[in-house]
C-alpha atoms as an extended CHARMM CRD file, in Angstrom:
* protein
*
       105  EXT
         1         1  MET       CA            -41.6840000000      -29.8840000000      -51.9580000000  PROA      1               0.0000000000
         2         2  GLY       CA            -40.0110000000      -32.9910000000      -50.5570000000  PROA      2               0.0000000000
         3         3  ILE       CA            -41.2940000000      -36.4400000000      -49.8650000000  PROA      3               0.0000000000
         4         4  ASP       CA            -44.1080000000      -36.7770000000      -47.3270000000  PROA      4               0.0000000000
         5         5  LEU       CA            -42.1830000000      -38.7330000000      -44.6910000000  PROA      5               0.0000000000
         6         6  GLY       CA            -45.3430000000      -39.9210000000      -42.9500000000  PROA      6               0.0000000000
         7         7  LYS       CA            -46.7480000000      -41.4070000000      -46.1610000000  PROA      7               0.0000000000
         8         8  LEU       CA            -43.3810000000      -42.9170000000      -47.0670000000  PROA      8               0.0000000000
         9         9  ARG       CA            -43.1670000000      -44.6170000000      -43.6800000000  PROA      9               0.0000000000
        10        10  GLU       CA            -46.7380000000      -45.8990000000      -44.0900000000  PROA      10              0.0000000000
        11        11  VAL       CA            -45.9120000000      -47.6010000000      -47.3980000000  PROA      11              0.0000000000
        12        12  ILE       CA            -42.6970000000      -49.0790000000      -46.0040000000  PROA      12              0.0000000000
        13        13  LYS       CA            -44.5470000000      -50.3950000000      -42.9370000000  PROA      13              0.0000000000
        14        14  SER       CA            -47.2880000000      -51.9010000000      -45.1050000000  PROA      14              0.0000000000
        15        15  GLY       CA            -44.7720000000      -53.5320000000      -47.4740000000  PROA      15              0.0000000000
        16        16  ARG       CA            -45.6440000000      -51.4070000000      -50.5210000000  PROA      16              0.0000000000
        17        17  PHE       CA            -42.0480000000      -50.8690000000      -51.5810000000  PROA      17              0.0000000000
        18        18  GLU       CA            -39.4250000000      -52.4160000000      -53.8240000000  PROA      18              0.0000000000
        19        19  TRP       CA            -35.7100000000      -52.9030000000      -53.4630000000  PROA      19              0.0000000000
        20        20  ARG       CA            -33.6930000000      -51.8890000000      -56.4980000000  PROA      20              0.0000000000
        21        21  LYS       CA            -31.4160000000      -54.7220000000      -57.6640000000  PROA      21              0.0000000000
        22        22  HSD       CA            -28.4570000000      -52.3830000000      -57.2440000000  PROA      22              0.0000000000
        23        23  THR       CA            -29.4870000000      -51.8340000000      -53.6290000000  PROA      23              0.0000000000
        24        24  LEU       CA            -29.5060000000      -55.5240000000      -52.7600000000  PROA      24              0.0000000000
        25        25  VAL       CA            -26.0910000000      -55.9850000000      -54.4000000000  PROA      25              0.0000000000
        26        26  ARG       CA            -24.7360000000      -52.9490000000      -52.5410000000  PROA      26              0.0000000000
        27        27  LEU       CA            -26.1190000000      -54.1550000000      -49.1940000000  PROA      27              0.0000000000
        28        28  ALA       CA            -24.5220000000      -57.5590000000      -49.6730000000  PROA      28              0.0000000000
        29        29  GLU       CA            -21.1700000000      -56.0030000000      -50.6610000000  PROA      29              0.0000000000
        30        30  LYS       CA            -21.2230000000      -53.6990000000      -47.6480000000  PROA      30              0.0000000000
        31        31  ASN       CA            -22.5990000000      -56.3340000000      -45.2620000000  PROA      31              0.0000000000
        32        32  ILE       CA            -25.6140000000      -54.1520000000      -44.3790000000  PROA      32              0.0000000000
        33        33  SER       CA            -28.8680000000      -55.9540000000      -43.6210000000  PROA      33              0.0000000000
        34        34  GLN       CA            -32.1760000000      -54.9980000000      -45.2010000000  PROA      34              0.0000000000
        35        35  ASP       CA            -33.4510000000      -54.4520000000      -41.6480000000  PROA      35              0.0000000000
        36        36  VAL       CA            -30.8640000000      -51.6890000000      -41.1480000000  PROA      36              0.0000000000
        37        37  ALA       CA            -32.0740000000      -49.8550000000      -44.2590000000  PROA      37              0.0000000000
        38        38  ILE       CA            -35.6990000000      -50.1660000000      -43.1350000000  PROA      38              0.0000000000
        39        39  GLU       CA            -34.8250000000      -48.9000000000      -39.6530000000  PROA      39              0.0000000000
        40        40  VAL       CA            -33.1110000000      -45.8250000000      -41.1210000000  PROA      40              0.0000000000
        41        41  ILE       CA            -36.2560000000      -45.0410000000      -43.1370000000  PROA      41              0.0000000000
        42        42  MET       CA            -38.5710000000      -45.6110000000      -40.1940000000  PROA      42              0.0000000000
        43        43  LYS       CA            -36.5610000000      -43.7270000000      -37.5450000000  PROA      43              0.0000000000
        44        44  GLY       CA            -34.0190000000      -41.5820000000      -39.3550000000  PROA      44              0.0000000000
        45        45  GLU       CA            -34.1310000000      -38.0340000000      -40.6420000000  PROA      45              0.0000000000
        46        46  VAL       CA            -34.1250000000      -36.5490000000      -44.1240000000  PROA      46              0.0000000000
        47        47  ILE       CA            -30.8470000000      -34.7080000000      -44.6510000000  PROA      47              0.0000000000
        48        48  GLU       CA            -31.1690000000      -33.9240000000      -48.3760000000  PROA      48              0.0000000000
        49        49  ASP       CA            -34.2500000000      -33.6420000000      -50.5810000000  PROA      49              0.0000000000
        50        50  TYR       CA            -34.1660000000      -34.3920000000      -54.3000000000  PROA      50              0.0000000000
        51        51  PRO       CA            -37.6580000000      -33.2620000000      -55.3850000000  PROA      51              0.0000000000
        52        52  HSD       CA            -36.7390000000      -33.1530000000      -59.0770000000  PROA      52              0.0000000000
        53        53  ASN       CA            -35.2790000000      -36.6600000000      -59.3410000000  PROA      53              0.0000000000
        54        54  THR       CA            -36.9090000000      -38.8840000000      -61.9280000000  PROA      54              0.0000000000
        55        55  PRO       CA            -38.9340000000      -40.9110000000      -62.1960000000  PROA      55              0.0000000000
        56        56  PHE       CA            -39.9480000000      -39.9810000000      -58.6100000000  PROA      56              0.0000000000
        57        57  PRO       CA            -38.8320000000      -37.4900000000      -55.9550000000  PROA      57              0.0000000000
        58        58  SER       CA            -36.2830000000      -38.9470000000      -53.5620000000  PROA      58              0.0000000000
        59        59  CYS       CA            -34.3290000000      -38.0590000000      -50.4640000000  PROA      59              0.0000000000
        60        60  LEU       CA            -31.2100000000      -38.9850000000      -48.5340000000  PROA      60              0.0000000000
        61        61  MET       CA            -31.8600000000      -40.1530000000      -44.9970000000  PROA      61              0.0000000000
        62        62  LEU       CA            -29.4840000000      -40.5400000000      -42.0570000000  PROA      62              0.0000000000
        63        63  GLY       CA            -30.1020000000      -42.9720000000      -39.2680000000  PROA      63              0.0000000000
        64        64  TRP       CA            -28.0540000000      -44.5350000000      -36.5000000000  PROA      64              0.0000000000
        65        65  VAL       CA            -28.3000000000      -48.2820000000      -35.9840000000  PROA      65              0.0000000000
        66        66  GLY       CA            -26.1700000000      -50.0580000000      -33.4020000000  PROA      66              0.0000000000
        67        67  GLY       CA            -24.2070000000      -46.8470000000      -32.8630000000  PROA      67              0.0000000000
        68        68  LYS       CA            -23.2030000000      -46.5990000000      -36.5330000000  PROA      68              0.0000000000
        69        69  PRO       CA            -24.4080000000      -44.0220000000      -39.0800000000  PROA      69              0.0000000000
        70        70  TYR       CA            -26.1400000000      -45.1810000000      -42.2510000000  PROA      70              0.0000000000
        71        71  HSD       CA            -27.4250000000      -43.3130000000      -45.2830000000  PROA      71              0.0000000000
        72        72  VAL       CA            -30.3870000000      -44.5540000000      -47.3240000000  PROA      72              0.0000000000
        73        73  VAL       CA            -31.6920000000      -43.0060000000      -50.5330000000  PROA      73              0.0000000000
        74        74  VAL       CA            -35.3870000000      -43.6710000000      -50.9770000000  PROA      74              0.0000000000
        75        75  SER       CA            -37.9700000000      -42.4710000000      -53.4930000000  PROA      75              0.0000000000
        76        76  PHE       CA            -41.7340000000      -42.3270000000      -53.3690000000  PROA      76              0.0000000000
        77        77  ASP       CA            -44.3370000000      -42.4380000000      -56.1240000000  PROA      77              0.0000000000
        78        78  LYS       CA            -47.3090000000      -40.6890000000      -54.5520000000  PROA      78              0.0000000000
        79        79  ASP       CA            -49.5900000000      -41.6390000000      -57.4780000000  PROA      79              0.0000000000
        80        80  SER       CA            -49.1570000000      -45.3970000000      -57.0480000000  PROA      80              0.0000000000
        81        81  GLY       CA            -48.2920000000      -45.2520000000      -53.3520000000  PROA      81              0.0000000000
        82        82  MET       CA            -45.0590000000      -47.2060000000      -53.8680000000  PROA      82              0.0000000000
        83        83  GLY       CA            -41.7140000000      -46.6360000000      -52.1880000000  PROA      83              0.0000000000
        84        84  TYR       CA            -38.3690000000      -47.5440000000      -53.7390000000  PROA      84              0.0000000000
        85        85  ILE       CA            -35.2000000000      -48.1490000000      -51.7610000000  PROA      85              0.0000000000
        86        86  ILE       CA            -32.4590000000      -46.9860000000      -54.0930000000  PROA      86              0.0000000000
        87        87  THR       CA            -29.2510000000      -47.4280000000      -52.1130000000  PROA      87              0.0000000000
        88        88  ALA       CA            -27.8460000000      -47.7300000000      -48.6080000000  PROA      88              0.0000000000
        89        89  TYR       CA            -24.3190000000      -47.2770000000      -47.2980000000  PROA      89              0.0000000000
        90        90  GLU       CA            -22.1880000000      -46.2270000000      -44.3510000000  PROA      90              0.0000000000
        91        91  PRO       CA            -21.2110000000      -42.5960000000      -44.9560000000  PROA      91              0.0000000000
        92        92  SER       CA            -17.5080000000      -41.7900000000      -44.8130000000  PROA      92              0.0000000000
        93        93  LEU       CA            -15.7080000000      -38.8510000000      -43.2450000000  PROA      93              0.0000000000
        94        94  ASP       CA            -14.0300000000      -38.3250000000      -46.6380000000  PROA      94              0.0000000000
        95        95  LYS       CA            -17.3390000000      -37.0600000000      -48.0210000000  PROA      95              0.0000000000
        96        96  PHE       CA            -19.2510000000      -35.9310000000      -44.9190000000  PROA      96              0.0000000000
        97        97  GLU       CA            -18.5410000000      -33.8340000000      -41.8520000000  PROA      97              0.0000000000
        98        98  PRO       CA            -18.5370000000      -35.6960000000      -38.4880000000  PROA      98              0.0000000000
        99        99  ASP       CA            -22.2950000000      -35.0890000000      -38.1340000000  PROA      99              0.0000000000
       100       100  PHE       CA            -22.7320000000      -37.2600000000      -41.2770000000  PROA      100             0.0000000000
       101       101  LYS       CA            -25.3610000000      -34.7140000000      -42.4410000000  PROA      101             0.0000000000
       102       102  THR       CA            -23.1510000000      -32.0940000000      -44.0400000000  PROA      102             0.0000000000
       103       103  ARG       CA            -21.2420000000      -32.8120000000      -47.2500000000  PROA      103             0.0000000000
       104       104  ARG       CA            -17.5990000000      -31.7730000000      -47.2880000000  PROA      104             0.0000000000
       105       105  ARG       CA            -16.8480000000      -29.0450000000      -49.8260000000  PROA      105             0.0000000000
């Protein structure tokens, strides 16, 4: 079973989440604001579930902000009620179909 999106959004809204250092570096490199990543989590859709990721289940989300697509990988520890923002990026047509949901084969 995948992440409970409602619970994930609750913890993000209440500030019970952490940014991974890698994420902050990646956002700065790609000139993506933290607000964009949060907006994708709050309004976007889950396009891939990774229920067996460790240490916690995670998922890939797609959201559109300012007319541009963004992907955010987020994980959720249901035991502690903490969310973790793992990475965020603008998906490319090299790796995704034009819907930005489907990986190219």
